C-alpha positions as CSV (number, residue, x, y, z in Angstrom):
1,M,115.9,50.3,23.0
2,S,115.7,47.8,25.8
3,Q,118.7,45.6,26.4
4,Y,116.7,43.1,28.5
5,Q,117.4,39.5,27.7
6,E,115.1,36.7,28.9
7,L,117.1,33.8,30.3
8,P,116.1,30.1,30.6
9,L,114.3,28.9,33.7
10,S,117.6,28.1,35.5
11,G,119.7,31.0,34.3
12,L,122.7,30.6,32.1
13,E,121.6,27.1,31.0
14,P,123.0,25.4,27.9
15,P,120.4,23.8,25.6
16,L,118.6,20.9,27.4
17,S,118.0,17.5,26.0
18,E,114.4,16.5,25.4
19,M,114.5,14.4,28.6
20,E,116.0,17.2,30.6
21,K,113.3,19.6,29.3
22,A,110.6,17.2,30.4
23,I,112.1,16.7,33.8
24,Q,112.5,20.4,34.3
25,E,109.0,21.2,33.2
26,T,107.4,18.5,35.3
27,T,109.3,19.3,38.5
28,H,108.8,23.1,38.0
29,R,105.1,22.6,37.6
30,F,105.0,20.4,40.6
31,A,106.9,23.1,42.6
32,V,104.4,25.8,41.6
33,E,101.2,23.9,41.9
34,V,101.9,21.6,44.9
35,M,105.0,22.5,46.8
36,R,104.8,26.3,47.2
37,P,101.2,26.3,48.5
38,A,101.8,23.3,50.8
39,G,105.1,24.7,52.0
40,V,103.6,27.9,53.3
41,E,100.8,26.0,55.1
42,L,103.1,23.4,56.6
43,D,105.7,25.9,57.7
44,R,103.1,27.4,60.1
45,L,102.1,24.2,61.7
46,S,103.7,22.6,64.7
47,A,106.0,19.7,64.0
48,E,103.4,17.3,65.4
49,E,100.6,18.8,63.3
50,M,102.8,18.6,60.2
51,I,103.2,14.8,60.3
52,A,99.7,14.1,61.6
53,P,97.2,12.1,59.4
54,G,95.5,14.4,57.0
55,S,98.4,16.8,56.8
56,R,99.3,18.0,53.3
57,L,102.8,16.6,53.9
58,W,101.5,13.1,53.0
59,E,99.8,14.4,49.9
60,V,103.1,16.0,48.7
61,L,105.1,12.8,49.4
62,D,102.5,10.7,47.7
63,K,102.3,12.9,44.6
64,A,106.1,13.1,44.4
65,Q,106.2,9.4,43.7
66,G,104.6,10.2,40.4
67,L,107.5,12.4,39.3
68,G,109.4,9.4,37.9
69,L,112.6,10.1,39.8
70,S,113.6,6.5,40.3
71,L,117.3,6.1,41.2
72,T,117.5,2.5,40.2
73,A,116.1,3.4,36.7
74,M,118.5,6.4,36.5
75,A,121.4,4.2,37.4
76,E,121.1,2.7,33.9
77,L,121.9,6.1,32.3
78,E,125.3,7.5,31.5
79,P,126.8,9.2,34.6
80,I,126.8,12.8,33.2
81,E,123.2,12.4,31.9
82,R,122.1,11.0,35.3
83,V,123.6,13.8,37.4
84,R,122.3,16.5,35.1
85,L,118.8,15.1,35.4
86,L,119.1,14.9,39.2
87,A,120.6,18.4,39.4
88,I,117.8,19.9,37.3
89,A,115.1,18.2,39.2
90,S,116.5,18.9,42.7
91,E,116.9,22.6,41.9
92,E,113.3,23.0,40.7
93,L,111.9,21.2,43.7
94,S,114.0,23.2,46.1
95,W,113.0,26.4,44.3
96,G,109.4,25.4,45.2
97,D,110.2,24.6,48.9
98,A,113.5,23.5,50.2
99,G,112.1,21.6,53.2
100,L,109.7,19.6,51.1
101,A,112.4,19.0,48.5
102,G,114.6,17.7,51.4
103,A,111.7,15.4,52.5
104,I,111.5,14.0,49.0
105,L,115.2,13.7,48.6
106,V,115.8,11.8,51.9
107,N,113.2,9.2,50.8
108,H,115.7,8.2,48.1
109,F,118.8,8.0,50.4
110,P,118.6,4.3,51.3
111,V,118.4,3.5,47.6
112,M,121.2,5.9,46.8
113,Y,123.5,4.6,49.5
114,S,122.7,0.9,48.6
115,L,123.8,1.7,45.0
116,I,127.0,3.4,46.2
117,A,127.8,0.3,48.3
118,G,127.1,-2.0,45.4
119,N,124.2,-3.7,47.0
120,Q,121.6,-3.9,44.2
121,A,119.3,-6.2,46.2
122,M,119.0,-3.6,49.0
123,A,118.5,-0.8,46.4
124,E,115.6,-2.7,44.9
125,Y,114.2,-3.5,48.4
126,C,114.2,0.2,49.4
127,E,112.9,1.5,46.0
128,G,109.4,3.1,46.5
129,K,109.7,3.1,50.3
130,R,110.0,6.4,52.3
131,G,113.5,6.5,53.6
132,C,115.9,8.3,55.9
133,W,119.6,8.5,56.7
134,A,120.5,8.0,60.4
135,I,124.1,9.0,61.1
136,T,124.1,11.9,63.5
137,E,123.9,11.2,67.3
138,P,123.1,13.2,70.4
139,D,126.7,13.5,71.5
140,H,128.2,13.3,68.1
141,G,126.8,15.5,65.4
142,S,129.2,16.3,62.6
143,D,131.8,14.0,64.3
144,M,130.1,11.1,62.6
145,L,131.2,12.4,59.2
146,D,134.8,11.9,60.2
147,P,135.3,8.2,61.2
148,Q,139.0,8.5,60.9
149,A,139.1,11.5,63.3
150,H,141.2,13.4,60.8
151,V,139.8,16.8,62.0
152,A,139.5,16.1,65.8
153,A,141.0,18.7,68.1
154,N,144.7,18.0,69.0
155,G,144.6,15.4,71.7
156,G,140.9,15.1,71.5
157,R,138.8,12.0,71.3
158,Y,135.3,11.7,70.1
159,G,134.3,9.4,73.0
160,R,131.7,6.6,73.2
161,P,129.1,6.6,70.5
162,N,125.4,6.6,71.2
163,C,124.5,3.8,68.8
164,V,126.4,0.5,68.4
165,A,125.8,-2.6,66.3
166,R,127.3,-6.1,66.4
167,I,127.3,-8.9,63.9
168,D,126.0,-12.2,65.4
169,G,126.1,-15.0,62.9
170,D,123.7,-14.1,60.1
171,K,122.2,-11.1,61.9
172,V,123.1,-7.5,62.8
173,I,121.9,-6.5,66.3
174,I,121.6,-2.8,67.0
175,N,121.3,-0.8,70.2
176,G,121.2,2.9,71.0
177,Q,119.9,6.1,69.7
178,K,120.3,8.5,66.7
179,S,119.7,12.2,67.3
180,A,116.7,14.4,66.6
181,W,118.3,15.6,63.4
182,V,117.6,12.4,61.4
183,S,115.9,13.8,58.4
184,G,112.7,12.0,57.5
185,A,112.8,9.9,60.6
186,T,109.2,10.4,61.6
187,T,107.8,9.5,58.1
188,A,110.3,6.9,56.9
189,E,109.7,3.2,56.3
190,V,113.4,2.2,55.9
191,C,116.6,3.7,57.3
192,A,120.1,3.7,56.0
193,L,121.8,3.4,59.4
194,Y,125.5,4.4,59.9
195,C,126.9,3.6,63.3
196,H,129.7,2.1,65.3
197,V,130.3,-1.6,65.6
198,E,131.5,-3.8,68.4
199,V,134.1,-6.4,67.4
200,D,135.8,-8.6,70.0
201,G,134.7,-6.2,72.7
202,E,136.1,-3.2,71.0
203,V,133.8,-0.4,69.7
204,K,134.9,1.4,66.6
205,P,133.7,2.8,63.3
206,G,131.7,1.3,61.8
207,I,128.9,-0.4,60.1
208,S,126.1,0.6,57.6
209,V,122.9,-1.4,57.3
210,I,119.4,-1.0,55.9
211,V,116.9,-1.2,58.8
212,P,113.1,-1.5,58.2
213,L,111.6,0.8,60.7
214,D,108.7,-1.5,61.5
215,A,111.2,-4.0,62.9
216,P,110.7,-5.0,66.6
217,G,112.7,-2.8,68.9
218,V,112.6,0.3,66.7
219,S,110.9,3.4,68.2
220,R,110.8,7.1,67.3
221,G,110.9,10.3,69.3
222,K,108.8,13.4,68.7
223,P,109.3,15.4,65.6
224,L,111.7,18.3,66.1
225,E,110.6,21.9,66.3
226,K,113.1,24.2,64.6
227,L,113.8,27.6,63.0
228,G,114.0,26.7,59.3
229,I,113.4,23.9,56.8
230,R,110.4,23.1,58.9
231,C,108.7,21.1,56.1
232,L,111.5,18.5,56.4
233,N,110.5,16.4,59.3
234,Q,113.3,15.3,61.7
235,G,113.3,13.2,64.8
236,E,115.1,10.7,67.0
237,L,115.4,6.9,66.3
238,Y,115.8,4.4,69.1
239,F,117.1,0.8,68.7
240,D,116.5,-1.8,71.4
241,N,118.1,-5.1,70.3
242,V,116.9,-4.6,66.8
243,E,117.8,-7.6,64.6
244,V,118.4,-7.2,60.8
245,P,119.5,-9.9,58.4
246,L,123.1,-9.8,57.4
247,S,122.0,-9.4,53.8
248,H,121.0,-5.8,54.7
249,L,124.6,-4.9,55.3
250,L,126.0,-2.1,53.1
251,A,129.5,-1.9,54.8
252,G,131.4,-3.4,57.6
253,P,134.4,-2.2,59.6
254,E,136.8,-2.8,56.7
255,T,134.8,-0.7,54.1
256,Y,132.9,1.7,56.4
257,A,135.2,4.7,56.2
258,D,135.3,4.4,52.4
259,L,131.5,4.3,52.3
260,V,131.1,7.3,54.6
261,E,133.4,9.3,52.3
262,K,131.5,8.3,49.2
263,T,128.2,8.9,50.9
264,L,129.2,12.4,51.9
265,A,130.7,13.1,48.5
266,E,127.2,12.2,47.1
267,A,125.1,13.9,49.7
268,N,126.8,17.2,50.0
269,P,126.1,18.4,46.4
270,H,122.5,17.3,46.7
271,V,122.2,19.5,49.8
272,G,124.0,22.2,47.8
273,L,121.3,21.9,45.1
274,M,118.6,22.5,47.8
275,F,120.1,25.8,48.7
276,V,120.8,26.8,45.1
277,G,117.0,26.5,44.8
278,V,116.6,28.7,47.9
279,A,119.0,31.3,46.6
280,R,117.3,31.4,43.2
281,A,113.8,31.7,44.7
282,A,115.0,34.6,46.9
283,Y,116.6,36.3,44.0
284,E,113.6,35.9,41.8
285,H,111.2,37.2,44.5
286,A,113.5,40.2,45.0
287,L,113.8,40.9,41.2
288,A,110.0,40.9,40.8
289,Y,109.4,43.0,43.9
290,A,112.0,45.6,42.7
291,H,109.8,46.1,39.6
292,E,106.7,46.5,41.7
293,R,107.7,48.5,44.8
294,R,107.9,52.3,44.3
295,Q,110.1,54.6,46.3
296,G,111.2,58.1,45.4
297,G,108.5,58.2,42.7
298,V,109.9,55.2,40.7
299,A,110.1,51.5,40.9
300,I,113.0,50.7,43.2
301,I,114.9,48.8,40.4
302,Q,115.5,52.3,38.9
303,H,117.7,53.1,41.8
304,Q,121.4,52.3,41.1
305,S,122.0,50.7,44.5
306,V,119.1,48.2,44.0
307,R,120.3,47.2,40.5
308,Q,123.8,46.7,41.8
309,R,122.5,44.5,44.6
310,L,120.4,42.4,42.3
311,F,123.4,41.9,40.0
312,H,125.5,40.5,42.8
313,M,122.6,38.2,43.8
314,F,122.4,37.0,40.2
315,R,126.1,36.3,39.9
316,K,126.2,34.4,43.2
317,V,123.3,32.1,42.2
318,E,125.0,31.4,38.9
319,A,128.4,30.7,40.5
320,A,126.9,28.4,43.2
321,R,124.9,26.4,40.6
322,A,128.0,26.0,38.4
323,L,130.2,24.8,41.2
324,V,127.6,22.3,42.5
325,R,127.0,20.8,39.1
326,R,130.7,20.8,38.3
327,A,131.4,18.8,41.5
328,M,128.6,16.4,40.7
329,E,129.8,15.7,37.2
330,Y,133.4,15.3,38.3
331,N,132.5,12.8,41.0
332,A,130.2,10.9,38.7
333,T,133.1,10.3,36.2
334,A,136.3,10.2,38.3
335,P,137.8,7.0,39.5
336,R,137.4,8.3,43.1
337,P,135.0,11.1,44.1
338,A,136.7,14.3,45.4
339,L,135.2,15.0,48.8
340,Q,136.9,18.4,48.9
341,G,134.9,19.3,45.8
342,S,131.6,18.1,47.3
343,A,132.3,20.0,50.5
344,A,133.2,23.1,48.6
345,A,129.9,22.8,46.6
346,K,127.8,22.5,49.8
347,V,129.5,25.3,51.7
348,T,129.4,27.6,48.7
349,A,125.8,27.0,47.9
350,T,124.6,27.3,51.5
351,Q,126.6,30.5,52.2
352,T,125.3,31.9,48.9
353,A,121.7,31.1,49.9
354,L,122.1,33.0,53.2
355,E,123.7,36.0,51.6
356,V,121.1,36.2,48.8
357,A,118.2,35.7,51.1
358,S,119.5,38.3,53.5
359,D,119.9,40.8,50.6
360,A,116.5,40.0,49.3
361,L,114.8,40.4,52.7
362,Q,116.6,43.8,53.0
363,M,115.1,44.9,49.6
364,F,111.6,44.0,50.8
365,G,112.2,46.3,53.8
366,G,109.5,45.9,56.5
367,N,107.4,43.8,54.3
368,G,110.2,41.2,54.2
369,M,109.7,40.6,58.0
370,T,106.0,39.8,57.7
371,L,104.3,36.5,57.1
372,E,102.4,38.0,54.2
373,Y,105.6,37.9,52.0
374,P,107.9,34.9,51.3
375,M,111.2,36.4,52.5
376,E,111.2,35.7,56.2
377,K,110.6,31.9,55.5
378,L,113.3,31.8,52.8
379,F,115.7,33.6,55.2
380,R,115.0,31.0,57.9
381,D,115.4,28.2,55.5
382,A,118.6,29.6,54.2
383,R,120.1,29.9,57.6
384,S,119.6,26.3,58.3
385,G,121.8,25.3,55.4
386,L,125.0,26.3,57.1
387,I,124.4,23.5,59.6
388,A,122.6,20.8,57.6
389,D,124.5,17.7,56.3
390,G,127.6,18.6,58.3
391,C,128.2,22.1,59.6
392,N,130.2,24.2,57.2
393,E,133.1,24.6,59.7
394,L,133.6,20.8,59.9
395,L,133.3,20.4,56.2
396,A,135.9,23.1,55.7
397,L,138.3,21.3,58.1
398,K,137.6,17.9,56.4
399,G,138.0,19.4,52.9
400,G,141.1,21.2,53.9
401,S,142.7,18.0,55.3
402,L,142.3,16.5,51.9
403,L,144.4,19.2,50.3
404,I,147.5,18.0,52.2
405,N,150.0,16.3,49.9
406,P,152.3,14.2,52.1
407,D,154.8,14.0,49.3
408,L,155.4,17.8,49.6
409,L,155.9,17.8,53.3
410,A,159.4,17.8,54.7
């Protein structure tokens, strides 16, 4: 008698509410019918071709608007209900294609960060517009996630920033450059800009402001060619005396560090969800292939070593999903979000994705290395996660610094 047990779509999932079921079914169908076919096609184009008029990228982004994932509308829900819906939707989209899921996600970042900052007017202004988050700089990658320089090398200084703003009366004036790693930069209409600020001749962290990217003085670099997550367009942004109304301000020098911490606490689990989706996709492909591929006269899942490997892939996916959702639910309900929890969720999920994708590729053998099968793309996508949204090494340092209890130090 078979002991096989069919699990829900996303594994060891407790019963879903009617709204959660509807969101999961809608996003899963979108992932199957739209994202997976488009993801394969777009992954093989150059970065320039991917964002060109007529590219399927625009079709995906347009159709994604119909999914009903409005953050301003979701803000009216109870916190646990909101984060569960977002978690379910993000995982399904990323299961379809992590790069395209990232492209859809970053469109919502200006709204998300406006809501975190308490600027409802800017959230409504950005709603429905394609967005991006510009924080990383050519000379300051993950440094920009640490405005207090808590994890700087002993005696080290981060040095002069590449992008600086100043407040002049009722305007914010911006000059400088953000690096080629700005996700969504080549397709965005509005930008959540995080940069340094000049006050009385002193440049320091920082300022956050919503910038319309059709403003005079804004220009964009070429889209970035890269190894993985190729369907998420990334590129440089340049600001030459760009003027933005002071009403677009999300945070000034007094509140900037707090907003960066809250932003990272929000963003890290969402990136974690992207790579839970990658890990799950890799595991499911491997599980199906293990039933189809024959070696030694039997399907390879009949071999003990293959079953053992699949089990460890299964448990890693489940553990990563559980931690990401746990961190999201805690941060949605706690008086202050725990950044160490968000960092742990992102690091765990991305490391899991790489391990599971690597094991899955190994199970595919030579076929896994070919373009005919999905594994080489999933492996490239998974490898990108260890660097995206703050490299895992810096996040570990940042998270570790938050474990220091000064009351226990001599």
